[in-house]
C-alpha positions in Angstrom: -6.9 -21.8 5.4 -6.1 -21.6 8.9 -4.4 -18.3 8.4 -7.8 -16.8 6.9 -9.5 -17.6 10.0 -7.1 -16.6 12.2 -7.1 -13.3 10.5 -10.7 -12.9 10.9 -10.3 -13.8 14.7 -7.4 -11.1 15.2 -8.8 -8.3 12.6 -12.3 -8.7 15.6 -10.0 -7.7 18.1 -8.3 -5.6 16.9 -11.0 -3.1 15.7 -12.5 -3.7 19.0 -9.5 -1.8 20.8 -9.9 1.4 19.6 -13.7 1.5 20.2 -13.8 0.8 23.9 -10.9 3.1 24.5 -12.7 5.8 21.8 -16.2 5.5 23.1 -17.6 7.3 20.0 -19.8 5.4 17.5 -18.1 5.9 14.4 -21.5 5.7 12.4 -22.7 8.9 13.6 -20.2 10.6 11.7 -19.7 8.2 8.9 -23.5 9.0 7.8 -22.4 12.3 7.0 -20.2 10.8 3.7 -23.6 10.8 1.6 -24.4 10.4 -2.1 -26.1 13.8 -2.6 -23.2 15.3 -0.8 -20.7 13.5 -3.0 -22.3 14.4 -5.6 -23.3 18.2 -5.5 -19.3 18.5 -5.0 -18.1 16.0 -8.1 -20.3 18.1 -10.6 -18.2 21.0 -9.3 -14.5 19.5 -9.0 -15.1 17.8 -12.0 -17.2 20.6 -14.3 -16.6 22.3 -17.0 -15.0 25.4 -15.2 -12.0 23.5 -13.8 -11.0 22.7 -17.6 -9.7 19.6 -16.9 -7.3 20.4 -14.2 -4.2 19.7 -15.5 -1.2 20.3 -13.7 0.1 23.5 -13.6 -2.6 25.1 -15.7 -5.7 27.7 -14.5 -8.3 24.9 -14.0 -5.5 23.1 -11.7 -5.5 26.3 -9.2 -9.0 27.1 -9.5 -9.9 23.2 -8.1 -6.9 23.9 -5.5 -9.1 27.4 -4.4 -11.9 25.0 -4.2 -10.7 22.3 -2.3 -8.7 24.9 0.0 -12.1 27.1 0.4 -13.5 23.6 1.5 -11.2 22.8 4.3 -11.6 26.2 5.2 -15.5 25.9 5.5 -14.7 22.5 7.7 -12.4 24.6 10.0 -9.0 22.0 9.2 -5.9 23.8 10.5 -3.9 24.5 7.5 -1.6 22.1 6.7 1.7 23.7 5.5 3.0 26.0 8.1 0.1 28.4 8.0 -0.6 27.8 4.4 -3.7 25.1 3.0 -1.4 24.7 -0.5 2.5 22.9 -0.5 4.0 24.3 -4.2 6.4 22.5 -5.9 7.7 23.7 -9.2 7.1 22.4 -12.6 8.8 23.2 -16.0 8.1 23.3 -19.6 10.0 23.5 -22.8 9.7 26.1 -25.6 11.0 25.3 -28.5 12.7 28.1 -30.1 14.2 26.3 -33.3 16.1 23.2 -34.3 17.8 22.3 -37.7 19.5 19.4 -39.4 22.3 18.6 -42.2 24.2 15.5 -43.2 27.1 16.5 -45.5 25.5 19.7 -45.9 22.4 18.9 -47.1 19.6 20.2 -45.5 17.1 18.0 -43.6 13.6 19.7 -43.0 11.8 19.5 -39.9 8.9 17.4 -39.1 9.1 16.4 -42.6 12.2 14.6 -42.1 13.0 14.5 -38.3 11.6 15.7 -35.0 13.2 16.6 -31.5 12.4 14.9 -28.6 12.3 18.7 -26.9 12.0 17.5 -23.2 15.2 15.5 -23.7 17.4 17.8 -25.2 19.6 20.8 -24.1 20.0 24.0 -26.2 23.6 24.1 -28.4 25.1 22.8 -31.4 26.7 19.4 -32.3 28.9 18.4 -34.9 29.9 15.2 -36.1 32.3 13.7 -38.6 30.7 9.9 -37.5 27.5 8.4 -36.8 27.8 4.8 -34.8 25.0 2.4 -35.9 23.8 0.5 -33.1 21.4 -2.0 -33.7 18.3 -1.4 -31.9 19.9 -0.2 -29.1 18.5 -2.3 -26.4 20.3 -3.8 -23.1 18.2 -6.5 -21.1 19.7 -9.5 -19.6 21.5 -11.6 -22.3 20.7 -8.5 -24.6 23.1 -5.8 -25.3 23.5 -4.3 -28.6 26.8 -2.1 -27.1 28.7 -4.7 -26.0 32.0 -4.0 -27.4 31.3 -0.7 -29.0 32.3 2.5 -27.9 29.9 5.6 -28.4 31.2 7.9 -25.6 30.8 11.3 -27.2 29.0 10.2 -30.0 25.4 10.3 -32.3 24.1 7.2 -32.1 21.8 5.4 -34.7 19.0 3.3 -34.0 16.2 0.8 -35.5 12.9 1.4 -33.6 11.4 -1.5 -31.6 12.9 -5.2 -31.6 13.4 -7.9 -33.7 10.8 -11.2 -33.5 13.5 -12.5 -31.8 14.0 -10.5 -28.9 11.4 -11.5 -26.0 11.9 -8.6 -23.3 10.4 -9.1 -20.1 8.2 -6.3 -19.8 6.2 -4.8 -22.5 4.8 -0.8 -22.4 6.4 2.4 -21.5 8.9 0.0 -19.6 9.9 -2.2 -22.2 14.1 -2.3 -23.0 13.1 -2.0 -26.4 10.9 1.2 -25.8 11.7 4.4 -26.5 13.1 5.7 -23.0 14.8 2.5 -22.5 16.8 3.5 -25.4 17.6 6.9 -24.9 18.5 5.9 -21.3 21.2 3.4 -22.6 22.5 5.4 -25.1 22.9 7.8 -22.2 24.6 5.2 -19.7 27.0 4.6 -22.9 27.6 7.9 -23.1 26.5 9.1 -26.4 26.5 12.6 -27.1 23.0 12.5 -29.7 20.6 9.1 -30.3 19.0 9.2 -34.0 15.8 6.8 -33.4 14.2 6.0 -36.8 10.4 6.2 -36.6 7.5 5.5 -38.4 4.9 8.0 -40.0 7.2 10.4 -41.7 6.8 13.3 -43.2 4.9 14.2 -39.6 2.4 16.9 -38.8 4.2 19.9 -37.1 4.9 19.3 -33.9 3.8 21.4 -30.5 6.1 24.1 -29.4 5.9 23.1 -26.0 7.6 19.9 -24.8 6.1 17.7 -21.6 5.9 19.3 -18.4 8.7 17.8 -15.7 9.8 18.6 -12.4 14.0 17.8 -12.3 15.8 20.7 -14.2 18.7 19.9 -12.5 20.2 16.5 -13.4 23.6 15.3 -11.9 24.1 13.7 -15.3 23.1 15.7 -18.9 21.5 12.9 -21.2 22.2 12.8 -25.1 20.3 15.3 -27.1 17.3 12.5 -29.3 15.9 12.9 -32.3 13.4 11.0 -34.4 14.1 10.7 -37.6 12.8 8.8 -41.4 14.0 5.9 -43.1 15.2 8.3 -45.8 17.8 9.9 -43.4 18.8 6.3 -42.2 19.8 5.8 -45.8 21.0 8.8 -46.9 23.5 8.0 -43.2 23.9 4.3 -44.2 23.7 4.3 -47.8 22.7 1.3 -49.8 23.2 -1.3 -46.6 20.1 0.8 -44.9 17.3 -1.5 -46.5 19.5 -4.7 -45.8 19.7 -4.0 -42.3 16.2 -2.9 -41.8 14.6 -5.9 -43.2 17.5 -8.3 -41.1 16.4 -5.9 -38.4 13.1 -6.8 -38.4 13.7 -10.4 -37.3 17.1 -10.6 -35.4 20.1 -8.8 -33.9 22.2 -6.7 -36.6 26.1 -5.8 -36.6 27.0 -2.3 -35.7 28.8 -0.3 -38.0 30.9 3.2 -37.8 29.2 5.5 -40.5 31.7 8.6 -41.7 29.3 11.5 -42.5 29.5 15.1 -41.7 26.2 15.7 -39.3 25.1 18.8 -37.9 22.0 19.2 -35.0 21.0 22.2 -33.8 18.4 22.5 -31.1 17.7 25.6 -29.0 14.6 26.3 -26.5 13.4 28.2 -24.0 12.5 26.8 -20.3 9.3 28.2 -18.7 9.3 28.0 -14.8 5.6 26.9 -13.8 4.4 25.9 -10.3 1.8 23.2 -8.7 0.2 22.9 -5.3 -1.1 20.2 -2.9 -3.6 21.1 -0.9 -3.6 20.2 3.0 -5.7 20.4 5.8 -5.7 18.9 9.3 -7.7 17.9 12.0 -5.7 18.1 15.6 -5.5 14.9 17.8 -5.8 14.5 21.3 -3.6 12.3 23.2 -1.0 11.6 20.2 -1.6 14.4 17.7 2.3 14.4 17.1 1.5 11.2 15.7 -0.4 11.4 11.7 -3.0 9.3 9.6 -2.5 10.7 5.8 -5.6 10.5 3.6 -4.7 11.1 -0.2 -6.3 11.4 -3.6 -4.8 13.5 -6.8 -7.5 16.2 -8.0 -5.5 16.8 -11.2 -6.4 15.3 -14.5 -5.8 15.6 -17.8 -7.3 19.4 -18.7 -8.0 20.3 -22.1 -7.2 19.2 -25.5 -8.1 22.5 -28.0 -11.9 23.0 -26.9 -12.5 19.2 -25.7 -12.2 18.9 -21.6 -11.5 15.8 -20.1 -13.9 15.9 -17.1 -11.9 13.1 -14.8 -15.0 12.6 -12.8 -14.0 9.5 -11.3 -10.6 9.4 -12.4 -9.8 11.0 -9.6 -12.7 13.8 -9.0 -14.2 10.2 -7.1 -11.2 10.4 -4.6 -10.7 14.1 -4.7 -14.8 14.5 -3.3 -14.7 11.7 -0.8 -11.2 13.5 0.9 -13.7 16.3 1.6 -16.5 14.3 2.7 -14.2 12.8 4.9 -12.4 15.7 6.2 -16.1 16.5 7.2 -16.8 13.5 8.5 -13.8 14.2 11.0 -14.7 17.4 11.3 -18.1 17.2 13.1 -16.5 14.0 15.4 -14.2 16.8 16.3 -16.7 19.1 17.1 -18.8 16.6 19.2 -15.9 16.5 21.5 -15.1 13.1 19.8 -12.3 14.1 17.7 -9.2 11.6 16.4 -6.5 10.4 18.8 -4.0 11.3 15.9 -3.8 14.1 13.6 -5.6 13.3 10.4 -4.2 15.0 7.2 -6.6 15.5 4.4 -3.6 15.9 1.4 -5.3 16.4 -2.2 -2.3 16.1 -4.8 -1.5 17.2 -8.1 0.8 16.2 -10.8 -0.5 12.3 -10.0 -1.0 12.3 -14.0 2.2 13.6 -14.8 3.9 11.1 -12.8 3.2 11.2 -9.2 5.5 14.4 -8.8 3.2 15.9 -5.9 2.9 12.7 -3.5 6.6 12.4 -4.6 7.4 16.0 -3.8 5.7 15.7 -0.3 7.1 12.3 0.2 11.0 14.5 -0.2 9.2 17.9 1.5 7.3 16.1 4.2 5.3 18.6 6.6 5.4 16.1 8.9 8.3 13.4 10.1 7.1 10.4 8.0 8.0 8.4 10.9 5.4 10.1 12.9 2.8 8.6 10.2 0.7 5.5 10.9 -0.8 5.3 8.0 -1.8 6.2 4.4 -4.4 5.5 3.0 -5.4 6.8 -1.2 -8.1 6.7 -2.6 -8.1 6.5 -6.7 -10.9 5.6 -8.8 -13.6 4.8 -6.8 -16.8 6.0 -8.5 -17.1 3.5 -11.2 -17.7 -0.3 -11.6 -15.0 -2.2 -13.8 -16.7 -3.0 -16.9 -14.5 -6.0 -17.5 -15.4 -7.7 -14.2 -17.1 -10.7 -14.4 -18.6 -11.5 -11.2 -21.6 -11.2 -9.3 -20.9 -8.4 -6.9 -20.5 -5.6 -9.3 -22.5 -3.8 -7.2 -20.6 -4.0 -3.6 -17.0 -4.3 -4.2 -13.7 -1.8 -4.1 -9.9 -3.5 -4.9 -7.8 -3.1 -2.1 -4.3 -3.0 -3.4 -1.5 -3.1 -0.6 -2.6 -3.7 2.7 -0.3 -7.2 2.3 2.8 -5.1 2.4 5.0 -3.3 4.7 2.5 -3.8 7.8 1.0 -7.4 9.1 -2.2 -4.9 11.0 -3.2 -3.8 7.6 -5.3 -6.7 6.3 -6.6 -7.5 9.9 -7.8 -4.2 10.4 -9.3 -4.2 6.9 -11.0 -6.6 6.4 -12.4 -6.2 10.6 -13.8 -2.9 9.8 -15.3 -4.2 6.1 -17.0 -7.1 8.3 -18.2 -4.8 10.7 -19.5 -1.6 9.1 -19.8 -1.9 5.4 -19.7 -5.4 3.7 -18.0 -4.4 0.8 -16.4 -7.7 -1.2 -12.6 -6.4 -0.9 -10.6 -7.8 -4.0 -7.0 -7.9 -3.9 -6.8 -8.9 -7.6 -3.8 -6.0 -8.0 -2.5 -7.2 -4.9 -0.8 -9.8 -7.4 3.1 -9.4 -7.7 2.8 -10.6 -11.0 0.0 -7.7 -11.7 1.0 -6.8 -15.2 -1.0 -3.4 -14.7 1.9 -3.2 -11.8 -1.5 -0.7 -10.2 0.8 -0.9 -7.0 2.8 1.1 -8.4 0.8 3.9 -10.2 -1.0 6.1 -7.8 0.3 8.4 -5.0 0.5 5.9 -2.1 3.6 4.6 -3.8 5.5 7.8 -2.5 4.6 7.0 0.9 5.4 3.2 0.5 8.9 3.7 -1.2 9.4 5.5 2.5 8.2 2.4 4.9 4.9 4.1 5.5 1.9 1.6 5.7 -0.2 2.3 2.9 -4.1 0.4 1.5 -5.0 1.7 -1.8 -8.5 1.9 -2.8 -9.4 1.6 -6.6 -12.5 0.4 -8.4 -10.6 -0.9 -11.5 -9.7 0.0 -15.1 -12.4 1.5 -17.2 -11.4 0.9 -20.6 -13.9 2.6 -22.5 -13.5 6.4 -19.9 -10.2 5.9 -19.0 -8.9 9.1 -20.1 -11.3 10.0 -22.0 -13.5 13.2 -22.3 -16.4 10.5 -21.2 -15.3 10.2 -17.9 -18.2 12.3 -16.0 -19.8 12.5 -13.3 -23.2 11.2 -14.6 -21.6 8.0 -15.0 -20.7 7.6 -11.4 -22.3 5.4 -9.3 -22.6 7.5 -6.2 -24.4 4.8 -4.0 -21.6 2.6 -4.5 -19.2 5.8 -4.2 -20.9 6.4 -0.6 -20.6 3.2 0.6 -16.7 3.1 -0.6 -15.8 6.5 1.3 -17.4 5.2 4.0 -15.2 1.9 4.2 -12.0 4.8 3.9 -13.5 6.3 6.8 -14.3 3.1 9.1 -10.7 2.3 8.4 -9.3 6.0 9.2 -11.0 5.8 12.4 -9.6 2.8 13.9 -6.1 3.7 12.6 -6.4 7.1 14.1 -7.5 5.9 17.4 -6.0 2.8 17.6 -3.7 2.4 21.0 -0.4 1.9 18.8 1.0 3.1 15.3 1.1 0.4 12.7 3.9 -1.8 12.6 6.6 -1.4 10.3 7.6 -5.1 9.6 7.2 -6.0 6.4 9.9 -5.3 3.8 9.1 -3.1 1.1 9.0 -4.9 -2.4 11.9 -4.2 -4.6 11.2 -3.3 -7.9 12.5 -5.2 -10.5 
């Protein structure tokens, strides 16, 4: 309790320091961040013409062009050596053909097997033996590959995990999940993976695989295929039914299966690209130090004729960045520009795996050692439908302010207390947060490089999250404006204070 009040006292002194030196009242410029302007911008960014802004599509390029036009109109300096856009490569595979034979018996594509297009390499493989490796799980105290040699071989794996196995982590990161199983097979040197899957026969798969950014790999993994229980039975014979039933309850014994297996797979790699959009307000006496404000402007695009508008995720953050740029631009025009240079960056590829921010962190346009902090905005326009508190119209989730720098929280809380008086909720700062929000937006690519970060967020909106129903009409514009102003006041303090943010707390380790 004493520590809490000490922080509040300290926060007041930290916030007042910049104001004494800066002389300008930031409220003058924060007032330009209005409900009307945010709404006008969002109906464009999350409008039909932008087609859901999926990375490396025409909709994304239209959104990038629009954001660039706004940065130009505000007089921002191009943030990438004379260009407002920083491009990065994106790849996508197109399936040209796949076939399979077991002991000269042809297996029908979609009827009984499907390839994992993105993970596979073109070529034909011939095996005289298949190794059954149970569920293919590797976890603390549990290893299906123990004592098993699968180097250069085809591996057959059961779906999921047995009831007796309790993974430490669920979802796509679970050791019993598909990607973990393929990765375990790779680590053990397998050449192909056959994963027994449900729901065969399946609908004909799309000829296009998922997009990705890592074309060149230090180590090539095994080709992976989902197969039906019929194919598993063809491989294992009478033993299949017993193994299948036992595998539902407990770990099963591995086996070597003598069968002739031919798998042929061919694809074509498409070379695409996407961009981040960067503009900058140049600082005054500390112009070689930087504050970076970010939001991702990409979303999920279209599925047929259905548009995933992404108004809150993350149209709300995107238009907030534009409005923050306008507020700092007005300060600059009034002769009250920030001491440090402020970079306004909207990134793409976030929905695919934080691609745009990762590319920037590996190919920064300025030295990350000179970046005082990153303030990241991802979804600040709605109310958490699962929030059962009386302050639902006056809160924001704040993530990361207790990490990397001991100065983050005092500044954040001091600014909020002085100007916006929002309820700062730290629910997602919990190290045991099951949603792992700290690792799931673009701030993390700054944090992993040691840059102090604060992430602003409104919570998981279960009904509309990643749905076509995330539309501009559902945004709470008064609350969006207030949250964006909190980011502005925090940015103002960080851009104008005497010293850069301390980096005195170690980065949390990924377990």
